[in-house]
C-alpha positions, 0 to 999 in steps of 0.5 A: 156105229155111225157118226150120226149115232154117236152124235145122237147118243152123246146128248142122251148120255149127258142128260142122264149124267146130268140127272145123276149129278143132281141126285148125287149133289143133293145126296152128298149135301144131305150127308155133309160130303160136299166141298164148295169153292175153288180154294176150299176144294184145293185145300181138301185135295192137298190135305186129304186127296183120298177122301175126294170121290168126284169133282165138278167144275162150272165153266161159263162166259165169265170163266173165259175172261178170268185167266186166274180161274182158268189156271186154277181149273187147269191145276185142279184137272191135273190133280184129278187126272193124276189121282184118278178122281172123276170129274165133269164140267157143267156150263151153268155156274148159277144152276150148280150154285142153286143145287148146292145152295145149303152148304155154306153161304159164303162159299156160294160166291165161288160155286165154280168147283164142287168136290164130293168127298167120302164121309167116314161111314160107308156112303154108297150112291148108285147115281155116283156109280153111274157118274163114274161109269159115264166118266170112264166111258168118256175117257175111253172116247178121249173126252177127258173132261166131259160136259154135263148139263144139270137139269132144271128143277 
């Protein structure tokens, strides 16, 4: 595979992963399997790390100026890597907040971190499996925190 083929493939992969991410977030929201907010996510990771299935981090211009948020994200990423939790980043925090809007209103101010947790009953989602495969492929290419673009409605 040539470099040009790799560069062409990456946006297509990211776009498919973005569509799968939107599907999973909506499905998880319907199944009450979302945790929204940096501090809320940290609590869940600390209390019940085995319940965490997937992590989404929103990085934008404001992130670049917020050192405390960067430190939190570094700790969350490290935790995810250590516990084999797949994670992706999105470049639009507002779009992520729009997708998870119905969760808890007070958490929407902090929709920069979203966890998908596994509910007590068995919940299977083919889009979540697709996202896990996307993350595995990315790690094989040494892209440990792949960026995904959430599609517009």
